[in-house]
N, C-alpha and C positions, 0 to 999 in steps of 0.2 A: 469482477471488470466489468460490467457490458464492454464488448469493442465495435457499436449501433454507432457510439457520440464519437464524433472528430478530441481526442489529445488531440493536448497542444508542446509540441517535441521541447522540451527541459525546466517545463513549467507545473508548476503545482499544480498535484492531480491529486491526489488520494491521501486520507488520516484514520492510522488507524490508530483508537486510542484502548486505551487493555479498563478493565475489572478484572475484580475479584469478585461482583456477585451481576451475571446473567444479567440478566429479567430487573432487577435495581437500575441496570444503569437505562436496557428501555424504557422502559419506565419515567425516564429523567429529563429521560433525554424529548420522548417523547410528546410528554407534556411542560416540557422549560421552549420547546425550538417547534415543538409534529413533526419531525421525522419519521417518515415510511422505515418497512426493517426489509430488509431479504434475509427467510434461519436459514443459512448453511453447515448447519448443522446445535452439537446442542454450548459451541465455542463461540461461533462468529454471525453474528450479526455484522449483514451489507447497509453504509447505511445509505437512503437512497431519497437524497432532493426531490421541492418542488417540479422539479422538471420530468422531473423520474432518472435519470441520471444518478450508475452509485460514485459515492463520490466522496465516501470513511467508511472503518466496519470499526463495530469493536466485541471485541477481545476477547476473550475469559482468559484471566492468568494478568503474572505482571503483577507490576504497583506504578499505581498513578502517582506522581511528582518525579518517582529513578528513575527515569529517559526508556521508559521504557511507552512512549508517544515519540510513533511511528508517520511522520515526513514523507511521501512516498511523490518519487514525478513520474516522466511517463518519456518515452523515448522512439523514438526510431527505430536507433541503432543500437540497440545497448550493449554488441563490444565495444561501439567507436565511445562511448559516457563512460565505460566503463574501460575502458582503456585513455578517455579524455579527465578523469578524474584519480585514477591513480598520478598521471601527469601533474599534474593541478594541489602535488598532494596529500592526497585523501587514502586511507588505506581500506583495501578493499576489509569486511571485517564476515563478509558470505556472499563468493564467489557465483555467478548466478545458475540460477535452480526456476525447476519449470511447479507451478499451482495453479490450480484447474483460473486456468485463463490467459495464463501466458505465465514469460516467466521474469527472472527480479534475480535484484544486490542490493549486498549490504555495505553501506561505505560510512566512513567518522571523518569527519571535515577535519582543522584543524585545533579545530578548538575542546573535539570531542562529538562532539554533533553523530548522535548517529542517523540516520535520512538510508531513499532504497528509492533507487528506480526499476522501474519497469516495461514490459515490453511487448506487445503481441507475439506466442509461440508463432516460431519458421518454421517451416512449411518441409523444410527436404533436411531440417533434422529427424524430421517423424518415414522419411517419406520412404522407408527401405525395414 
């Protein structure tokens, strides 16, 4: 997820779409919507918006319609967002973890929908 563009605190920021055939998904979304992609390996394509921002991804694995579609929000303070989710009645399904470009956590809302929240890496965590 590129970090050279503004991200809005607690706004919709990124959507991951599951697929069993990454090539077919790339062709479909490219043809249907004119999406461009950044390949991050054989199992993941970043979705690039017309203005050049990465706004989502297509991930190999999972089943469409099974809840594997993942809405990802952005936070300037990941720990505070996690604490607020838990305080509001959300269930933390996967606590904060690192991935290339940042950190995130997953949670279930009261209806059972799974979402995630990501933020940039915290430099002091990596300074020793």
